[in-house]
Steps between C-alpha positions, in 0.01 A plus 500: 500500500637837401508810704471785258357852489451498873273206479498130525434336164254320540347605817359151571673173443374147563730201605456154633631401843876478475507744207750782477445872410797696369497869502734692274546868541508692170473853659797713577363544863541214752175293573403205713221255536407488858211303650386298788792258560712602194723774380736520199695773656584821292573402143716736280425523135563183307501274821254224581380316811290185533256385770347148511163467642417179690174573655167569323362846528482860386810699556466880465828688478645844434818686424663605829623849381189548260201363694264608228644218280297185601457148378357169573623136493228232504638160592267214408503145636 
């Protein structure tokens, strides 16, 4: 999933239990994907971070320095 134009592209992603989401920052500003129980840390432009989701549910997240940037990961059984 790209971070571009101060937005998560796409704002919602679905994975199965055990699935991994990778965020790649395409913006010159640093961004993160920070939610309940996960945090990519600040990603400089061109850097990526991955999180594996092992529990079903809906995980809302935001960018720590830019809280208006929001997204959702839906983990299906």
